All heavy atoms as TSV, in Angstrom:
chain	resi	resn	atom	element	x	y	z
A	1	ALA	N	N	108.895	104.417	129.133
A	1	ALA	CA	C	108.123	103.259	129.523
A	1	ALA	C	C	107.985	102.361	128.245
A	1	ALA	O	O	108.032	102.842	127.140
A	1	ALA	CB	C	106.755	103.647	130.017
A	2	GLU	N	N	107.814	101.098	128.499
A	2	GLU	CA	C	107.568	100.135	127.462
A	2	GLU	C	C	106.129	99.671	127.605
A	2	GLU	O	O	105.721	99.251	128.679
A	2	GLU	CB	C	108.524	98.930	127.523
A	2	GLU	CG	C	108.241	97.877	126.472
A	2	GLU	CD	C	109.090	96.665	126.675
A	2	GLU	OE1	O	110.212	96.603	126.156
A	2	GLU	OE2	O	108.576	95.722	127.335
A	3	VAL	N	N	105.357	99.778	126.536
A	3	VAL	CA	C	103.933	99.363	126.563
A	3	VAL	C	C	103.748	98.201	125.650
A	3	VAL	O	O	104.106	98.327	124.429
A	3	VAL	CB	C	102.983	100.525	126.151
A	3	VAL	CG1	C	101.533	100.161	126.244
A	3	VAL	CG2	C	103.285	101.791	126.988
A	4	ARG	N	N	103.204	97.118	126.146
A	4	ARG	CA	C	102.911	95.925	125.385
A	4	ARG	C	C	101.429	95.659	125.362
A	4	ARG	O	O	100.778	95.755	126.422
A	4	ARG	CB	C	103.623	94.688	125.894
A	4	ARG	CG	C	105.095	94.739	125.773
A	4	ARG	CD	C	105.736	93.444	126.317
A	4	ARG	NE	N	107.162	93.474	126.046
A	4	ARG	CZ	C	107.723	92.970	124.966
A	4	ARG	NH1	N	106.981	92.392	124.057
A	4	ARG	NH2	N	109.009	93.121	124.768
A	5	VAL	N	N	100.883	95.265	124.217
A	5	VAL	CA	C	99.486	94.956	124.070
A	5	VAL	C	C	99.350	93.583	123.453
A	5	VAL	O	O	100.049	93.241	122.487
A	5	VAL	CB	C	98.732	96.006	123.195
A	5	VAL	CG1	C	97.343	95.574	122.816
A	5	VAL	CG2	C	98.734	97.359	123.852
A	6	ARG	N	N	98.453	92.719	124.030
A	6	ARG	CA	C	98.222	91.382	123.450
A	6	ARG	C	C	96.807	91.482	122.829
A	6	ARG	O	O	95.805	91.770	123.542
A	6	ARG	CB	C	98.250	90.335	124.545
A	6	ARG	CG	C	97.893	88.982	124.084
A	6	ARG	CD	C	99.129	88.274	123.629
A	6	ARG	NE	N	98.752	86.912	123.300
A	6	ARG	CZ	C	99.439	86.128	122.497
A	6	ARG	NH1	N	100.532	86.563	122.007
A	6	ARG	NH2	N	99.076	84.899	122.294
A	7	ALA	N	N	96.729	91.196	121.531
A	7	ALA	CA	C	95.443	91.217	120.792
A	7	ALA	C	C	95.552	90.340	119.585
A	7	ALA	O	O	96.583	90.312	118.873
A	7	ALA	CB	C	95.093	92.643	120.375
A	8	GLY	N	N	94.491	89.583	119.323
A	8	GLY	CA	C	94.442	88.729	118.109
A	8	GLY	C	C	95.585	87.726	118.052
A	8	GLY	O	O	96.027	87.370	116.958
A	9	GLY	N	N	95.996	87.247	119.205
A	9	GLY	CA	C	97.097	86.241	119.235
A	9	GLY	C	C	98.510	86.817	118.974
A	9	GLY	O	O	99.451	86.055	118.831
A	10	ARG	N	N	98.630	88.133	118.945
A	10	ARG	CA	C	99.904	88.762	118.704
A	10	ARG	C	C	100.200	89.768	119.803
A	10	ARG	O	O	99.307	90.248	120.474
A	10	ARG	CB	C	99.896	89.486	117.356
A	10	ARG	CG	C	99.628	88.582	116.205
A	10	ARG	CD	C	99.502	89.303	114.880
A	10	ARG	NE	N	100.698	90.173	114.625
A	10	ARG	CZ	C	100.683	91.150	113.731
A	10	ARG	NH1	N	99.585	91.422	113.022
A	10	ARG	NH2	N	101.753	91.897	113.544
A	11	GLU	N	N	101.501	90.096	119.967
A	11	GLU	CA	C	101.923	91.152	120.885
A	11	GLU	C	C	102.468	92.318	120.119
A	11	GLU	O	O	103.186	92.153	119.126
A	11	GLU	CB	C	103.006	90.653	121.840
A	11	GLU	CG	C	102.464	90.107	123.119
A	11	GLU	CD	C	103.565	89.794	124.159
A	11	GLU	OE1	O	104.429	90.672	124.385
A	11	GLU	OE2	O	103.470	88.711	124.702
A	12	PHE	N	N	102.075	93.478	120.546
A	12	PHE	CA	C	102.517	94.758	119.930
A	12	PHE	C	C	103.301	95.549	120.994
A	12	PHE	O	O	102.882	95.570	122.183
A	12	PHE	CB	C	101.315	95.547	119.447
A	12	PHE	CG	C	100.489	94.834	118.462
A	12	PHE	CD1	C	99.452	94.002	118.911
A	12	PHE	CD2	C	100.715	94.957	117.094
A	12	PHE	CE1	C	98.675	93.326	117.975
A	12	PHE	CE2	C	99.947	94.236	116.182
A	12	PHE	CZ	C	98.899	93.450	116.624
A	13	VAL	N	N	104.362	96.246	120.621
A	13	VAL	CA	C	105.204	96.946	121.585
A	13	VAL	C	C	105.435	98.384	121.103
A	13	VAL	O	O	105.670	98.620	119.926
A	13	VAL	CB	C	106.596	96.270	121.759
A	13	VAL	CG1	C	107.445	97.006	122.767
A	13	VAL	CG2	C	106.426	94.823	122.189
A	14	ARG	N	N	105.314	99.316	122.030
A	14	ARG	CA	C	105.694	100.710	121.744
A	14	ARG	C	C	106.506	101.245	122.923
A	14	ARG	O	O	106.298	100.854	124.091
A	14	ARG	CB	C	104.443	101.615	121.644
A	14	ARG	CG	C	103.510	101.255	120.522
A	14	ARG	CD	C	104.065	101.637	119.189
A	14	ARG	NE	N	103.169	101.371	118.110
A	14	ARG	CZ	C	103.133	100.199	117.436
A	14	ARG	NH1	N	103.919	99.250	117.709
A	14	ARG	NH2	N	102.253	100.053	116.458
A	15	LEU	N	N	107.422	102.137	122.651
A	15	LEU	CA	C	108.204	102.799	123.699
A	15	LEU	C	C	107.771	104.232	123.818
A	15	LEU	O	O	107.553	104.917	122.815
A	15	LEU	CB	C	109.712	102.742	123.301
A	15	LEU	CG	C	110.323	101.341	123.166
A	15	LEU	CD1	C	111.761	101.496	122.725
A	15	LEU	CD2	C	110.228	100.605	124.473
A	16	ILE	N	N	107.634	104.659	125.050
A	16	ILE	CA	C	107.247	106.048	125.383
A	16	ILE	C	C	108.426	106.723	126.026
A	16	ILE	O	O	108.901	106.271	127.094
A	16	ILE	CB	C	106.037	106.058	126.339
A	16	ILE	CG1	C	104.865	105.287	125.749
A	16	ILE	CG2	C	105.642	107.481	126.667
A	16	ILE	CD1	C	104.271	105.878	124.522
A	17	ALA	N	N	108.923	107.765	125.450
A	17	ALA	CA	C	110.032	108.554	125.999
A	17	ALA	C	C	109.707	110.045	125.787
A	17	ALA	O	O	110.251	110.680	124.877
A	17	ALA	CB	C	111.356	108.176	125.303
A	18	PRO	N	N	108.871	110.583	126.614
A	18	PRO	CA	C	108.481	111.968	126.415
A	18	PRO	C	C	109.535	113.000	126.612
A	18	PRO	O	O	109.444	114.101	126.117
A	18	PRO	CB	C	107.335	112.172	127.449
A	18	PRO	CG	C	107.539	111.139	128.471
A	18	PRO	CD	C	108.223	110.005	127.796
A	19	ALA	N	N	110.629	112.701	127.294
A	19	ALA	CA	C	111.708	113.620	127.522
A	19	ALA	C	C	113.017	113.068	126.974
A	19	ALA	O	O	113.973	112.875	127.678
A	19	ALA	CB	C	111.834	113.959	129.016
A	20	ASP	N	N	113.055	112.816	125.682
A	20	ASP	CA	C	114.195	112.120	125.119
A	20	ASP	C	C	115.228	113.085	124.454
A	20	ASP	O	O	116.203	112.663	123.932
A	20	ASP	CB	C	113.740	111.101	124.074
A	20	ASP	CG	C	112.983	111.697	122.896
A	20	ASP	OD1	O	112.647	112.908	122.967
A	20	ASP	OD2	O	112.736	110.963	121.925
A	21	SER	N	N	115.015	114.398	124.577
A	21	SER	CA	C	116.000	115.330	124.041
A	21	SER	C	C	116.008	116.602	124.869
A	21	SER	O	O	115.077	116.834	125.649
A	21	SER	CB	C	115.602	115.612	122.568
A	21	SER	OG	O	116.598	116.426	121.976
A	22	TYR	N	N	117.006	117.392	124.674
A	22	TYR	CA	C	117.197	118.617	125.464
A	22	TYR	C	C	116.129	119.649	125.103
A	22	TYR	O	O	115.914	119.986	123.959
A	22	TYR	CB	C	118.604	119.182	125.180
A	22	TYR	CG	C	118.930	120.421	125.899
A	22	TYR	CD1	C	119.080	120.388	127.287
A	22	TYR	CD2	C	119.032	121.645	125.271
A	22	TYR	CE1	C	119.394	121.566	127.977
A	22	TYR	CE2	C	119.342	122.822	125.949
A	22	TYR	CZ	C	119.535	122.756	127.336
A	22	TYR	OH	O	119.797	123.922	127.987
A	23	LEU	N	N	115.462	120.145	126.152
A	23	LEU	CA	C	114.426	121.204	126.034
A	23	LEU	C	C	113.273	120.880	125.113
A	23	LEU	O	O	112.775	121.780	124.391
A	23	LEU	CB	C	115.067	122.538	125.634
A	23	LEU	CG	C	116.003	123.177	126.659
A	23	LEU	CD1	C	116.620	124.438	126.117
A	23	LEU	CD2	C	115.248	123.485	127.957
A	24	CYS	N	N	112.932	119.657	125.003
A	24	CYS	CA	C	111.758	119.286	124.216
A	24	CYS	C	C	110.996	118.125	124.890
A	24	CYS	O	O	111.489	117.508	125.817
A	24	CYS	CB	C	112.136	118.934	122.797
A	24	CYS	SG	S	112.917	117.312	122.651
A	25	SER	N	N	109.829	117.892	124.424
A	25	SER	CA	C	108.999	116.847	124.960
A	25	SER	C	C	108.109	116.228	123.867
A	25	SER	O	O	107.766	116.944	122.918
A	25	SER	CB	C	108.138	117.392	126.086
A	25	SER	OG	O	107.353	116.399	126.670
A	26	SER	N	N	107.774	114.963	124.041
A	26	SER	CA	C	106.860	114.317	123.090
A	26	SER	C	C	105.638	113.911	123.878
A	26	SER	O	O	105.704	113.651	125.110
A	26	SER	CB	C	107.525	113.047	122.520
A	26	SER	OG	O	108.680	113.386	121.822
A	27	GLU	N	N	104.508	113.792	123.209
A	27	GLU	CA	C	103.266	113.393	123.840
A	27	GLU	C	C	103.421	111.943	124.351
A	27	GLU	O	O	103.816	111.086	123.600
A	27	GLU	CB	C	102.132	113.514	122.894
A	27	GLU	CG	C	100.789	113.371	123.538
A	27	GLU	CD	C	99.631	113.655	122.576
A	27	GLU	OE1	O	99.849	113.597	121.349
A	27	GLU	OE2	O	98.554	113.916	123.073
A	28	PRO	N	N	103.065	111.668	125.621
A	28	PRO	CA	C	103.236	110.288	126.143
A	28	PRO	C	C	102.057	109.409	125.758
A	28	PRO	O	O	101.268	108.963	126.604
A	28	PRO	CB	C	103.316	110.495	127.641
A	28	PRO	CG	C	102.500	111.739	127.879
A	28	PRO	CD	C	102.712	112.639	126.638
A	29	VAL	N	N	101.913	109.121	124.460
A	29	VAL	CA	C	100.817	108.332	123.947
A	29	VAL	C	C	101.391	107.177	123.097
A	29	VAL	O	O	102.314	107.397	122.300
A	29	VAL	CB	C	99.902	109.209	123.044
A	29	VAL	CG1	C	98.856	108.335	122.361
A	29	VAL	CG2	C	99.245	110.284	123.901
A	30	ALA	N	N	100.822	105.991	123.281
A	30	ALA	CA	C	101.210	104.856	122.458
A	30	ALA	C	C	99.981	104.491	121.632
A	30	ALA	O	O	98.929	104.173	122.169
A	30	ALA	CB	C	101.615	103.686	123.309
A	31	HIS	N	N	100.070	104.509	120.333
A	31	HIS	CA	C	98.958	104.172	119.432
A	31	HIS	C	C	99.291	102.822	118.786
A	31	HIS	O	O	100.407	102.571	118.354
A	31	HIS	CB	C	98.860	105.217	118.346
A	31	HIS	CG	C	97.703	104.933	117.378
A	31	HIS	ND1	N	97.919	104.267	116.174
A	31	HIS	CD2	C	96.389	105.188	117.469
A	31	HIS	CE1	C	96.751	104.102	115.604
A	31	HIS	NE2	N	95.835	104.673	116.356
A	32	PHE	N	N	98.304	101.885	118.867
A	32	PHE	CA	C	98.522	100.555	118.332
A	32	PHE	C	C	97.495	100.275	117.223
A	32	PHE	O	O	96.304	100.474	117.409
A	32	PHE	CB	C	98.301	99.483	119.431
A	32	PHE	CG	C	99.332	99.560	120.514
A	32	PHE	CD1	C	99.154	100.391	121.621
A	32	PHE	CD2	C	100.469	98.783	120.421
A	32	PHE	CE1	C	100.093	100.434	122.610
A	32	PHE	CE2	C	101.401	98.850	121.428
A	32	PHE	CZ	C	101.245	99.674	122.529
A	33	GLY	N	N	97.994	99.863	116.039
A	33	GLY	CA	C	97.132	99.403	114.988
A	33	GLY	C	C	96.982	97.881	115.153
A	33	GLY	O	O	97.924	97.156	115.025
A	34	LEU	N	N	95.782	97.435	115.511
A	34	LEU	CA	C	95.543	96.042	115.882
A	34	LEU	C	C	95.041	95.191	114.693
A	34	LEU	O	O	94.674	94.017	114.901
A	34	LEU	CB	C	94.581	95.952	117.049
A	34	LEU	CG	C	95.016	96.722	118.309
A	34	LEU	CD1	C	93.953	96.604	119.374
A	34	LEU	CD2	C	96.393	96.203	118.832
A	35	GLY	N	N	94.930	95.743	113.543
A	35	GLY	CA	C	94.455	94.984	112.368
A	35	GLY	C	C	93.025	94.605	112.592
A	35	GLY	O	O	92.190	95.406	112.981
A	36	SER	N	N	92.672	93.300	112.383
A	36	SER	CA	C	91.313	92.845	112.513
A	36	SER	C	C	90.925	92.430	113.927
A	36	SER	O	O	89.804	92.018	114.123
A	36	SER	CB	C	91.141	91.672	111.562
A	36	SER	OG	O	91.984	90.592	111.918
A	37	ALA	N	N	91.825	92.599	114.885
A	37	ALA	CA	C	91.498	92.221	116.291
A	37	ALA	C	C	90.402	93.079	116.787
A	37	ALA	O	O	90.440	94.312	116.702
A	37	ALA	CB	C	92.745	92.336	117.165
A	38	ALA	N	N	89.388	92.470	117.362
A	38	ALA	CA	C	88.223	93.188	117.896
A	38	ALA	C	C	88.376	93.550	119.371
A	38	ALA	O	O	87.625	94.368	119.903
A	38	ALA	CB	C	86.953	92.386	117.683
A	39	ALA	N	N	89.354	92.893	120.034
A	39	ALA	CA	C	89.540	93.116	121.435
A	39	ALA	C	C	90.986	92.993	121.844
A	39	ALA	O	O	91.794	92.362	121.146
A	39	ALA	CB	C	88.705	92.140	122.242
A	40	VAL	N	N	91.333	93.578	122.998
A	40	VAL	CA	C	92.647	93.546	123.549
A	40	VAL	C	C	92.601	92.605	124.768
A	40	VAL	O	O	91.695	92.726	125.583
A	40	VAL	CB	C	93.139	94.966	124.007
A	40	VAL	CG1	C	94.414	94.870	124.795
A	40	VAL	CG2	C	93.291	95.834	122.799
A	41	GLU	N	N	93.524	91.662	124.881
A	41	GLU	CA	C	93.538	90.746	126.000
A	41	GLU	C	C	94.077	91.420	127.230
A	41	GLU	O	O	93.529	91.242	128.334
A	41	GLU	CB	C	94.344	89.485	125.654
A	41	GLU	CG	C	93.837	88.685	124.532
A	41	GLU	CD	C	94.770	87.579	124.090
A	41	GLU	OE1	O	95.482	86.997	124.971
A	41	GLU	OE2	O	94.825	87.312	122.883
A	42	TRP	N	N	95.203	92.118	127.111
A	42	TRP	CA	C	95.793	92.836	128.211
A	42	TRP	C	C	96.722	93.907	127.716
A	42	TRP	O	O	97.138	93.880	126.564
A	42	TRP	CB	C	96.522	91.932	129.205
A	42	TRP	CG	C	97.464	90.914	128.619
A	42	TRP	CD1	C	97.239	89.583	128.474
A	42	TRP	CD2	C	98.795	91.153	128.132
A	42	TRP	NE1	N	98.328	88.976	127.892
A	42	TRP	CE2	C	99.313	89.897	127.682
A	42	TRP	CE3	C	99.603	92.281	127.970
A	42	TRP	CZ2	C	100.591	89.773	127.135
A	42	TRP	CZ3	C	100.870	92.154	127.413
A	42	TRP	CH2	C	101.338	90.892	127.008
A	43	VAL	N	N	97.062	94.841	128.583
A	43	VAL	CA	C	98.074	95.858	128.335
A	43	VAL	C	C	99.082	95.767	129.487
A	43	VAL	O	O	98.708	95.764	130.677
A	43	VAL	CB	C	97.468	97.263	128.316
A	43	VAL	CG1	C	98.544	98.320	128.084
A	43	VAL	CG2	C	96.333	97.404	127.298
A	44	ARG	N	N	100.354	95.671	129.130
A	44	ARG	CA	C	101.437	95.542	130.132
A	44	ARG	C	C	102.387	96.719	129.978
A	44	ARG	O	O	102.870	97.003	128.899
A	44	ARG	CB	C	102.174	94.224	129.962
A	44	ARG	CG	C	103.183	93.969	131.065
A	44	ARG	CD	C	103.682	92.556	131.019
A	44	ARG	NE	N	102.562	91.683	131.369
A	44	ARG	CZ	C	102.442	90.424	130.912
A	44	ARG	NH1	N	103.284	89.906	130.083
A	44	ARG	NH2	N	101.420	89.699	131.272
A	45	VAL	N	N	102.616	97.446	131.073
A	45	VAL	CA	C	103.520	98.597	131.096
A	45	VAL	C	C	104.709	98.335	131.994
A	45	VAL	O	O	104.523	97.961	133.150
A	45	VAL	CB	C	102.777	99.870	131.498
A	45	VAL	CG1	C	103.680	101.096	131.445
A	45	VAL	CG2	C	101.524	100.118	130.679
A	46	THR	N	N	105.890	98.595	131.476
A	46	THR	CA	C	107.083	98.577	132.302
A	46	THR	C	C	107.524	100.014	132.515
A	46	THR	O	O	107.893	100.707	131.552
A	46	THR	CB	C	108.209	97.782	131.641
A	46	THR	OG1	O	107.724	96.434	131.428
A	46	THR	CG2	C	109.459	97.714	132.492
A	47	TRP	N	N	107.376	100.495	133.734
A	47	TRP	CA	C	107.644	101.892	134.117
A	47	TRP	C	C	109.078	102.003	134.664
A	47	TRP	O	O	109.381	101.320	135.638
A	47	TRP	CB	C	106.739	102.357	135.233
A	47	TRP	CG	C	105.252	102.092	135.087
A	47	TRP	CD1	C	104.620	100.990	135.536
A	47	TRP	CD2	C	104.288	102.911	134.467
A	47	TRP	NE1	N	103.257	101.122	135.250
A	47	TRP	CE2	C	103.044	102.271	134.578
A	47	TRP	CE3	C	104.365	104.128	133.824
A	47	TRP	CZ2	C	101.861	102.793	134.121
A	47	TRP	CZ3	C	103.162	104.674	133.321
A	47	TRP	CH2	C	101.935	104.052	133.496
A	48	PRO	N	N	109.942	102.805	134.075
A	48	PRO	CA	C	111.260	103.004	134.638
A	48	PRO	C	C	111.234	104.129	135.699
A	48	PRO	O	O	110.404	105.002	135.642
A	48	PRO	CB	C	112.083	103.463	133.456
A	48	PRO	CG	C	111.100	104.177	132.595
A	48	PRO	CD	C	109.780	103.475	132.809
A	49	ASP	N	N	112.086	104.013	136.677
A	49	ASP	CA	C	112.253	105.121	137.650
A	49	ASP	C	C	113.626	104.996	138.303
A	49	ASP	O	O	114.437	104.139	137.976
A	49	ASP	CB	C	111.115	105.168	138.667
A	49	ASP	CG	C	111.102	103.979	139.625
A	49	ASP	OD1	O	112.093	103.244	139.709
A	49	ASP	OD2	O	110.072	103.784	140.272
A	50	ALA	N	N	113.934	105.841	139.236
A	50	ALA	CA	C	115.219	105.875	139.872
A	50	ALA	C	C	115.550	104.640	140.677
A	50	ALA	O	O	116.707	104.303	140.941
A	50	ALA	CB	C	115.361	107.126	140.751
A	51	THR	N	N	114.502	103.918	141.119
A	51	THR	CA	C	114.715	102.703	141.955
A	51	THR	C	C	114.731	101.423	141.183
A	51	THR	O	O	114.848	100.359	141.714
A	51	THR	CB	C	113.663	102.603	143.056
A	51	THR	OG1	O	112.380	102.472	142.433
A	51	THR	CG2	C	113.686	103.850	143.939
A	52	GLY	N	N	114.621	101.513	139.870
A	52	GLY	CA	C	114.583	100.318	139.031
A	52	GLY	C	C	113.380	100.379	138.107
A	52	GLY	O	O	112.965	101.445	137.687
A	53	VAL	N	N	112.811	99.212	137.819
A	53	VAL	CA	C	111.631	99.165	136.953
A	53	VAL	C	C	110.518	98.434	137.669
A	53	VAL	O	O	110.712	97.651	138.543
A	53	VAL	CB	C	111.945	98.462	135.574
A	53	VAL	CG1	C	112.945	99.269	134.782
A	53	VAL	CG2	C	112.399	97.057	135.811
A	54	ARG	N	N	109.287	98.754	137.246
A	54	ARG	CA	C	108.106	98.142	137.805
A	54	ARG	C	C	107.192	97.802	136.626
A	54	ARG	O	O	106.902	98.613	135.792
A	54	ARG	CB	C	107.412	99.075	138.743
A	54	ARG	CG	C	106.135	98.511	139.286
A	54	ARG	CD	C	105.468	99.542	140.214
A	54	ARG	NE	N	104.263	99.012	140.734
A	54	ARG	CZ	C	103.528	99.611	141.638
A	54	ARG	NH1	N	103.943	100.737	142.174
A	54	ARG	NH2	N	102.413	99.104	142.084
A	55	THR	N	N	106.771	96.537	136.548
A	55	THR	CA	C	105.850	96.114	135.489
A	55	THR	C	C	104.467	95.861	136.051
A	55	THR	O	O	104.291	95.247	137.110
A	55	THR	CB	C	106.402	94.875	134.820
A	55	THR	OG1	O	107.683	95.126	134.291
A	55	THR	CG2	C	105.506	94.384	133.689
A	56	GLU	N	N	103.459	96.395	135.353
A	56	GLU	CA	C	102.084	96.221	135.739
A	56	GLU	C	C	101.256	95.777	134.504
A	56	GLU	O	O	101.534	96.146	133.402
A	56	GLU	CB	C	101.467	97.522	136.244
A	56	GLU	CG	C	102.106	98.027	137.508
A	56	GLU	CD	C	101.492	99.361	137.925
A	56	GLU	OE1	O	101.660	100.333	137.185
A	56	GLU	OE2	O	100.849	99.380	138.973
A	57	THR	N	N	100.268	94.970	134.763
A	57	THR	CA	C	99.352	94.511	133.762
A	57	THR	C	C	97.965	95.105	133.978
A	57	THR	O	O	97.437	95.058	135.152
A	57	THR	CB	C	99.287	92.966	133.703
A	57	THR	OG1	O	100.572	92.478	133.452
A	57	THR	CG2	C	98.346	92.486	132.587
A	58	PHE	N	N	97.351	95.603	132.958
A	58	PHE	CA	C	96.014	96.171	133.020
A	58	PHE	C	C	95.070	95.337	132.156
A	58	PHE	O	O	95.503	94.745	131.183
A	58	PHE	CB	C	96.044	97.590	132.485
A	58	PHE	CG	C	96.927	98.561	133.271
A	58	PHE	CD1	C	98.281	98.627	133.044
A	58	PHE	CD2	C	96.368	99.371	134.273
A	58	PHE	CE1	C	99.072	99.499	133.787
A	58	PHE	CE2	C	97.137	100.224	135.019
A	58	PHE	CZ	C	98.510	100.275	134.777
A	59	PRO	N	N	93.818	95.245	132.560
A	59	PRO	CA	C	92.857	94.446	131.782
A	59	PRO	C	C	92.659	94.992	130.364
A	59	PRO	O	O	92.767	96.184	130.144
A	59	PRO	CB	C	91.574	94.504	132.615
A	59	PRO	CG	C	91.699	95.726	133.461
A	59	PRO	CD	C	93.175	95.964	133.699
A	60	GLY	N	N	92.290	94.090	129.490
A	60	GLY	CA	C	91.975	94.503	128.120
A	60	GLY	C	C	90.522	94.907	127.976
A	60	GLY	O	O	89.864	95.250	128.927
A	61	GLY	N	N	90.044	94.817	126.746
A	61	GLY	CA	C	88.674	95.212	126.475
A	61	GLY	C	C	88.516	95.389	124.963
A	61	GLY	O	O	89.386	94.970	124.235
A	62	PRO	N	N	87.464	96.041	124.549
A	62	PRO	CA	C	87.236	96.218	123.129
A	62	PRO	C	C	88.317	97.115	122.500
A	62	PRO	O	O	88.879	97.943	123.169
A	62	PRO	CB	C	85.861	96.885	123.067
A	62	PRO	CG	C	85.523	97.335	124.443
A	62	PRO	CD	C	86.386	96.583	125.396
A	63	ALA	N	N	88.547	96.842	121.221
A	63	ALA	CA	C	89.497	97.686	120.444
A	63	ALA	C	C	88.855	99.021	120.122
A	63	ALA	O	O	87.697	99.301	120.530
A	63	ALA	CB	C	89.948	96.957	119.172
A	64	ASP	N	N	89.571	99.874	119.443
A	64	ASP	CA	C	89.075	101.185	118.988
A	64	ASP	C	C	88.640	102.056	120.163
A	64	ASP	O	O	87.513	102.612	120.173
A	64	ASP	CB	C	87.917	101.036	118.032
A	64	ASP	CG	C	88.353	100.382	116.730
A	64	ASP	OD1	O	89.495	100.576	116.320
A	64	ASP	OD2	O	87.555	99.624	116.128
A	65	ARG	N	N	89.502	102.232	121.128
A	65	ARG	CA	C	89.234	103.132	122.237
A	65	ARG	C	C	90.518	103.634	122.809
A	65	ARG	O	O	91.579	103.110	122.558
A	65	ARG	CB	C	88.397	102.427	123.344
A	65	ARG	CG	C	89.179	101.261	124.005
A	65	ARG	CD	C	88.327	100.594	125.044
A	65	ARG	NE	N	89.055	99.510	125.612
A	65	ARG	CZ	C	89.030	99.214	126.898
A	65	ARG	NH1	N	88.287	99.908	127.689
A	65	ARG	NH2	N	89.721	98.215	127.358
A	66	ALA	N	N	90.450	104.689	123.603
A	66	ALA	CA	C	91.581	105.257	124.255
A	66	ALA	C	C	91.554	104.824	125.753
A	66	ALA	O	O	90.501	104.801	126.354
A	66	ALA	CB	C	91.540	106.758	124.148
A	67	LEU	N	N	92.733	104.513	126.256
A	67	LEU	CA	C	92.871	104.174	127.673
A	67	LEU	C	C	93.855	105.133	128.312
A	67	LEU	O	O	94.855	105.524	127.694
A	67	LEU	CB	C	93.442	102.763	127.831
A	67	LEU	CG	C	92.600	101.611	127.360
A	67	LEU	CD1	C	93.401	100.286	127.445
A	67	LEU	CD2	C	91.326	101.513	128.195
A	68	THR	N	N	93.587	105.501	129.568
A	68	THR	CA	C	94.541	106.229	130.341
A	68	THR	C	C	95.017	105.302	131.456
A	68	THR	O	O	94.216	104.856	132.262
A	68	THR	CB	C	93.954	107.529	130.950
A	68	THR	OG1	O	93.492	108.351	129.894
A	68	THR	CG2	C	94.958	108.257	131.822
A	69	LEU	N	N	96.286	104.951	131.456
A	69	LEU	CA	C	96.849	104.020	132.429
A	69	LEU	C	C	97.639	104.801	133.491
A	69	LEU	O	O	98.478	105.670	133.124
A	69	LEU	CB	C	97.756	103.020	131.730
A	69	LEU	CG	C	97.114	102.229	130.622
A	69	LEU	CD1	C	98.112	101.277	129.937
A	69	LEU	CD2	C	95.898	101.463	131.121
A	70	THR	N	N	97.421	104.494	134.740
A	70	THR	CA	C	98.066	105.237	135.830
A	70	THR	C	C	98.955	104.245	136.614
A	70	THR	O	O	98.506	103.176	136.999
A	70	THR	CB	C	97.019	105.852	136.775
A	70	THR	OG1	O	96.171	106.710	135.988
A	70	THR	CG2	C	97.683	106.633	137.860
A	71	ARG	N	N	100.169	104.649	136.810
A	71	ARG	CA	C	101.114	103.817	137.536
A	71	ARG	C	C	100.557	103.534	138.940
A	71	ARG	O	O	100.032	104.386	139.627
A	71	ARG	CB	C	102.449	104.555	137.680
A	71	ARG	CG	C	103.521	103.728	138.341
A	71	ARG	CD	C	104.808	104.520	138.426
A	71	ARG	NE	N	105.785	103.622	139.035
A	71	ARG	CZ	C	107.011	103.610	138.673
A	71	ARG	NH1	N	107.492	104.432	137.770
A	71	ARG	NH2	N	107.851	102.769	139.256
A	72	GLY	N	N	100.639	102.284	139.352
A	72	GLY	CA	C	100.171	101.838	140.639
A	72	GLY	C	C	98.780	101.265	140.652
A	72	GLY	O	O	98.324	100.721	141.609
A	73	GLU	N	N	98.057	101.372	139.493
A	73	GLU	CA	C	96.683	100.861	139.441
A	73	GLU	C	C	96.582	99.540	138.728
A	73	GLU	O	O	95.490	98.957	138.692
A	73	GLU	CB	C	95.774	101.895	138.750
A	73	GLU	CG	C	95.585	103.167	139.573
A	73	GLU	CD	C	94.675	104.167	138.920
A	73	GLU	OE1	O	94.147	103.874	137.826
A	73	GLU	OE2	O	94.456	105.230	139.554
A	74	GLY	N	N	97.680	99.031	138.171
A	74	GLY	CA	C	97.633	97.737	137.512
A	74	GLY	C	C	98.046	96.641	138.486
A	74	GLY	O	O	98.316	96.914	139.683
A	75	LYS	N	N	98.153	95.409	137.987
A	75	LYS	CA	C	98.533	94.267	138.805
A	75	LYS	C	C	99.880	93.740	138.370
A	75	LYS	O	O	100.222	93.863	137.219
A	75	LYS	CB	C	97.514	93.111	138.685
A	75	LYS	CG	C	96.164	93.506	139.255
A	75	LYS	CD	C	95.196	92.345	139.116
A	75	LYS	CE	C	93.822	92.725	139.694
A	75	LYS	NZ	N	92.877	91.611	139.639
A	76	ALA	N	N	100.627	93.192	139.271
A	76	ALA	CA	C	101.916	92.583	138.951
A	76	ALA	C	C	101.662	91.406	138.022
A	76	ALA	O	O	100.688	90.622	138.215
A	76	ALA	CB	C	102.659	92.127	140.181
A	77	PRO	N	N	102.448	91.214	136.920
A	77	PRO	CA	C	102.230	90.127	135.973
A	77	PRO	C	C	102.513	88.786	136.588
A	77	PRO	O	O	103.132	88.612	137.545
A	77	PRO	CB	C	103.207	90.405	134.861
A	77	PRO	CG	C	104.205	91.321	135.413
A	77	PRO	CD	C	103.584	92.071	136.576
């Protein structure tokens, strides 16, 4: 998945690939260092699957917190 965050007038991007190698896995977490930004405007996730890709936008909020995003609960951009 591709995760984009808009904060402080900038966009930040992270790629999540928990199954990128044979017989191993990585934690599906995207950590963003937002500098002096106090809030996030939005979070946009592009989810890949067998039928193509689906992009969803989730609302922002204050910085310095953890979010759990679930496919199907965001809005189309």
